[in-house]
C-alpha positions as a Markdown table, in Angstrom:
| # | Residue | x | y | z |
|---|---|---|---|---|
| 1 | Met | -11.2 | -40.3 | -20.8 |
| 2 | Arg | -8.5 | -38.5 | -18.8 |
| 3 | Ala | -6.1 | -38.6 | -21.7 |
| 4 | Tyr | -8.8 | -37.1 | -24.0 |
| 5 | Ala | -9.4 | -34.3 | -21.4 |
| 6 | Leu | -5.6 | -33.5 | -21.3 |
| 7 | Phe | -5.5 | -33.5 | -25.1 |
| 8 | Cys | -8.4 | -31.1 | -25.3 |
| 9 | Leu | -6.8 | -28.8 | -22.8 |
| 10 | Ala | -3.5 | -28.8 | -24.7 |
| 11 | Val | -5.4 | -27.9 | -27.9 |
| 12 | Leu | -7.2 | -25.1 | -26.2 |
| 13 | Leu | -3.9 | -23.7 | -24.8 |
| 14 | Val | -2.2 | -23.8 | -28.2 |
| 15 | Cys | -5.2 | -22.2 | -30.0 |
| 16 | Ala | -5.4 | -19.5 | -27.3 |
| 17 | Gly | -2.0 | -18.3 | -28.5 |
| 18 | Cys | -2.9 | -18.4 | -32.2 |
| 19 | Gly | -4.9 | -15.1 | -32.4 |
| 20 | Lys | -4.1 | -12.5 | -34.9 |
| 21 | Pro | -0.8 | -10.7 | -34.3 |
| 22 | Val | -1.0 | -7.4 | -32.3 |
| 23 | Asp | 0.7 | -4.3 | -33.7 |
| 24 | Leu | 2.6 | -3.4 | -30.6 |
| 25 | Val | 3.1 | 0.2 | -31.8 |
| 26 | Ser | -0.6 | 0.9 | -31.4 |
| 27 | Gly | -1.5 | -2.0 | -29.2 |
| 28 | Leu | 0.8 | -1.1 | -26.3 |
| 29 | Gln | 0.9 | 2.3 | -24.7 |
| 30 | Val | 3.8 | 3.7 | -22.7 |
| 31 | Gln | 2.4 | 5.7 | -19.8 |
| 32 | Asn | 4.0 | 7.9 | -17.1 |
| 33 | Ala | 7.5 | 7.7 | -18.6 |
| 34 | Ser | 10.1 | 9.4 | -16.4 |
| 35 | Thr | 13.8 | 9.5 | -16.9 |
| 36 | Gly | 16.9 | 10.6 | -15.0 |
| 37 | Trp | 20.3 | 9.5 | -13.8 |
| 38 | Phe | 20.3 | 6.9 | -11.1 |
| 39 | Asp | 22.8 | 7.0 | -8.3 |
| 40 | Ala | 24.4 | 3.6 | -8.7 |
| 41 | Gly | 26.6 | 4.1 | -5.6 |
| 42 | Ile | 30.3 | 3.9 | -5.4 |
| 43 | Val | 32.0 | 1.6 | -7.9 |
| 44 | His | 35.8 | 1.1 | -7.6 |
| 45 | Gly | 36.0 | 4.1 | -5.3 |
| 46 | Gln | 34.1 | 6.4 | -7.7 |
| 47 | Asn | 30.6 | 7.8 | -7.7 |
| 48 | Lys | 28.6 | 6.2 | -10.5 |
| 49 | Leu | 25.5 | 7.6 | -12.4 |
| 50 | Val | 23.6 | 5.5 | -14.9 |
| 51 | Pro | 20.7 | 6.5 | -17.2 |
| 52 | Ser | 17.3 | 5.2 | -16.0 |
| 53 | Ile | 13.7 | 5.2 | -17.2 |
| 54 | Ser | 10.5 | 4.2 | -15.4 |
| 55 | Phe | 7.2 | 3.7 | -17.0 |
| 56 | Ser | 4.0 | 1.6 | -17.2 |
| 57 | Leu | 2.6 | -0.3 | -20.1 |
| 58 | Lys | -1.1 | -0.5 | -21.0 |
| 59 | Asn | -2.4 | -3.2 | -23.3 |
| 60 | Met | -4.6 | -1.3 | -25.7 |
| 61 | Ser | -5.2 | -4.4 | -27.9 |
| 62 | Asp | -8.0 | -6.9 | -27.6 |
| 63 | Gln | -5.6 | -9.8 | -26.9 |
| 64 | Thr | -3.6 | -11.0 | -24.0 |
| 65 | Leu | 0.1 | -10.3 | -24.6 |
| 66 | Val | 1.9 | -13.5 | -23.5 |
| 67 | Ala | 5.6 | -13.4 | -22.7 |
| 68 | Leu | 5.9 | -9.6 | -23.2 |
| 69 | Gln | 9.5 | -8.3 | -23.1 |
| 70 | Ile | 11.0 | -4.8 | -23.2 |
| 71 | Asn | 14.5 | -3.9 | -24.4 |
| 72 | Ala | 15.9 | -0.5 | -23.7 |
| 73 | Val | 18.7 | 0.8 | -25.9 |
| 74 | Phe | 20.6 | 3.7 | -24.4 |
| 75 | Arg | 22.7 | 6.1 | -26.6 |
| 76 | Arg | 24.7 | 9.1 | -25.8 |
| 77 | Val | 23.3 | 12.0 | -27.9 |
| 78 | Ile | 26.6 | 12.6 | -29.6 |
| 79 | Glu | 26.7 | 9.0 | -30.9 |
| 80 | Lys | 24.5 | 6.9 | -33.1 |
| 81 | Thr | 25.8 | 3.6 | -31.7 |
| 82 | Glu | 24.4 | 1.8 | -28.7 |
| 83 | Trp | 26.0 | 2.7 | -25.4 |
| 84 | Ser | 24.2 | 0.3 | -23.1 |
| 85 | Thr | 21.1 | -2.0 | -23.2 |
| 86 | Ala | 18.9 | -3.5 | -20.6 |
| 87 | Phe | 16.2 | -6.1 | -20.9 |
| 88 | Ile | 13.2 | -7.0 | -18.8 |
| 89 | Asn | 10.4 | -9.6 | -18.9 |
| 90 | Val | 7.1 | -7.8 | -18.3 |
| 91 | Ser | 4.7 | -10.7 | -18.3 |
| 92 | Gly | 5.2 | -14.4 | -18.3 |
| 93 | Ser | 2.8 | -17.1 | -19.4 |
| 94 | Pro | -0.2 | -15.4 | -17.8 |
| 95 | Gly | 0.4 | -12.4 | -20.1 |
| 96 | Leu | -0.9 | -8.9 | -20.0 |
| 97 | Ala | -4.6 | -8.9 | -20.4 |
| 98 | Pro | -6.5 | -6.3 | -22.6 |
| 99 | Gly | -7.0 | -3.0 | -20.9 |
| 100 | Ile | -4.6 | -3.8 | -18.1 |
| 101 | Thr | -1.7 | -1.5 | -17.1 |
| 102 | Thr | 1.4 | -2.9 | -15.5 |
| 103 | Ala | 2.9 | -1.7 | -12.3 |
| 104 | Pro | 5.7 | 0.8 | -12.8 |
| 105 | Leu | 8.7 | -0.7 | -14.5 |
| 106 | Val | 12.2 | 0.5 | -14.1 |
| 107 | Ile | 15.1 | -0.1 | -16.5 |
| 108 | Arg | 18.6 | 1.1 | -15.9 |
| 109 | Ala | 21.7 | 1.0 | -18.1 |
| 110 | Gln | 24.8 | -0.8 | -17.0 |
| 111 | Gln | 27.1 | 1.9 | -18.5 |
| 112 | Gly | 27.2 | 5.3 | -17.0 |
| 113 | Tyr | 29.6 | 8.0 | -15.7 |
| 114 | Thr | 32.0 | 7.8 | -12.8 |
| 115 | Gly | 33.8 | 10.5 | -10.9 |
| 116 | Ser | 35.8 | 10.5 | -7.8 |
| 117 | Asp | 36.4 | 14.2 | -7.1 |
| 118 | Gln | 32.8 | 15.5 | -7.7 |
| 119 | Thr | 29.5 | 15.0 | -6.0 |
| 120 | Arg | 26.8 | 13.5 | -8.1 |
| 121 | Asp | 25.1 | 16.9 | -8.6 |
| 122 | Glu | 28.4 | 18.3 | -9.7 |
| 123 | Met | 28.8 | 15.4 | -12.2 |
| 124 | Leu | 25.4 | 16.3 | -13.8 |
| 125 | Ala | 26.4 | 20.0 | -14.1 |
| 126 | Asn | 29.9 | 19.2 | -15.5 |
| 127 | Ser | 30.5 | 20.9 | -18.9 |
| 128 | His | 31.8 | 17.5 | -20.3 |
| 129 | Phe | 28.7 | 15.6 | -19.3 |
| 130 | Val | 27.0 | 14.1 | -22.4 |
| 131 | Asp | 23.3 | 13.6 | -22.3 |
| 132 | Ala | 21.6 | 10.3 | -23.2 |
| 133 | Glu | 18.5 | 9.0 | -24.9 |
| 134 | Val | 16.7 | 5.7 | -24.5 |
| 135 | Glu | 14.6 | 3.8 | -27.1 |
| 136 | Leu | 12.1 | 1.2 | -25.9 |
| 137 | Phe | 11.4 | -1.9 | -28.0 |
| 138 | Ala | 8.7 | -4.4 | -27.2 |
| 139 | Lys | 8.2 | -8.0 | -28.2 |
| 140 | Tyr | 5.7 | -10.7 | -27.3 |
| 141 | Gly | 5.7 | -14.3 | -28.2 |
| 142 | Ser | 7.4 | -14.8 | -31.6 |
| 143 | Ile | 6.5 | -11.3 | -32.8 |
| 144 | Gln | 9.6 | -9.3 | -33.9 |
| 145 | Trp | 10.9 | -6.4 | -31.8 |
| 146 | Lys | 8.9 | -3.1 | -32.3 |
| 147 | Arg | 10.0 | 0.4 | -31.3 |
| 148 | Ile | 7.4 | 1.8 | -28.9 |
| 149 | Gly | 9.1 | 5.0 | -27.7 |
| 150 | Glu | 12.1 | 7.2 | -27.5 |
| 151 | Tyr | 12.9 | 9.5 | -24.6 |
| 152 | Thr | 15.7 | 12.0 | -23.6 |
| 153 | Val | 17.2 | 11.2 | -20.3 |
| 154 | Thr | 16.5 | 14.2 | -18.1 |
| 155 | Arg | 19.5 | 15.6 | -16.2 |
| 156 | Arg | 18.2 | 14.9 | -12.7 |
| 157 | Leu | 19.4 | 12.7 | -9.9 |
| 158 | Ile | 17.4 | 9.6 | -9.0 |
| 159 | Thr | 18.2 | 7.9 | -5.7 |
| 160 | Lys | 15.5 | 5.3 | -5.5 |
């Protein structure tokens, strides 16, 4: 009897993940997006600034999004190629239930700018400073990555 109960539970769990695929472009809403340049401290004796984005995600679909992941691709505005990327897991096996909004999420690039003879504010005001953009891509389960937003990184200093 116990083996039968475990088998039934396993079947239920497998079937729970077999719902129709969710279109993440319409089923996931980016909320309260805010960008800037994070003060990454002193690296190799130089001040370092990296592009950063904070946001929340709301599940607008009628399904729980299990194993939800976000990938941020940072680009300098003068280039089409990727400058830096960062990846986060948003929800594990419990998933993000329908209608629920995540706590604020923060993603920061690894690449950035360094300067030893300028303050961080002076770095942002430098005539050679190149602005950046960030694209957000989402994925859950075995669904392919979908672009869910693009944002210009605001030229402002973030310290937290």
